[in-house]
N, C-alpha and C positions, 0 to 999 in steps of 0.2 A: 169403125164401130165394131164391137165384138158381136159374134154370132150368139144366138140364144144359148147354145151349149157352152161357149166361152164365158158368157155372162153368168151362167149358173155356177161355173167353176170359180169365177171371181167372187160372187156372192158367198159361196161356201167358204172360200178363203177368208173373207172378211168376218163371217160369223164364227169361224174357228179361232180367230186371233183375239185374245182378251185385251190386247193393247190398242185395238182400233175398232171403229164402228162406221156404219154408213151414215153420212150426213143427211139430215132432213132438208127439205126444200128451203126452209127458213134459215138454217145454218149455212147452206150452200150460197144463198143470196147475200150473206154477210162477208163472203170471201172477197179479197181485193187482189188485183193483179200485181205481181212482183216481177222484177227482171227488166228486160229491155222495154222501153216505151214503144208504143205503136208509131209507125212512120209519121203519121199526121201530128202526133204529139211531140215529136222530136225537135229540139231547139239546136241540135248540133248540125254542122254542115257535113255533108258526105265527102269522104276523101277516097282516093284510089291508091293502089299500091304504086309507089314511085319507081319500083324496079321494073326494068324491061328485060326482055329475053337476052339482050346483049350484055347486061351487067351480071348475069348469073354465072357462077363458076361452072366451068366445063370440065 
């Protein structure tokens, strides 16, 4: 988490950029997670690296 000083710099940067704004709590609550699913939601089986130290080029 940012310190109060860092947060003030972040807020100033947001305020000075005409192409962005700080989301309201209502807007923030509408966001959806993207990217990798959480481990509990994953339907894929976990795999490991098949290479061992003996197969690496030396």
